N, C-alpha and C positions, 0 to 999 in steps of 0.2 A: 870409772865412767870414761876417762880420757882414753883408756886403752881400747875400750870397745868402739869408740868413734874412729880411732886410728885403724882398727882392724876393718871396720865397715868401709872406710875410705880406700884402704889398700885393696880390699876385694873388688870394689867397683873399678878402681883404676886397672887392675889386672884384667877384669872382664872386658873393659873398653879396649884394651891393647889387643886382647885376643880376637875381638870382633873385628877390629880394623886390620889386623894382620890376615884374618880369614877372608875378608872382602878383597884384599889386594892380591892374594895368591889363590887363584881359583884352579881347581883340578882341570886337567885337559879333558876334552870330549872323549878321548879314547877310554876314559874310565867309566863311561856310561854302561849301564847294565845291559841294554839292548842295542846293538849296532844298527846304524841307519842303512847300511848296505850288507848284503849277504855275500861274503867273498869265500874262497875255497876252504879257508881254515874254519870259518863259522859254519859252513855247510856240513863239515864233519861233526861238529857238535850237535847239529840238528838231525843227523843220521842220513844225510844226503851224500852220495858218492860223487865227488867233484870231477872224477875221471870220466864219468859218463856224461854225454852231452845231454841236450834237451830232447831226447828221442822217446817221447811219451807214447 
């Protein structure tokens, strides 16, 4: 019985530490899936030729 209580307390403590560390270190916005602005590099991913101007 004492071992199971110790295991549960340890799991809760590890979970709390992981949550606190996760809140402290957030990923940069550069890791977002969709960029906010379309630059030349992202234009290539979308099939847009960045060397051509906006000559529609």
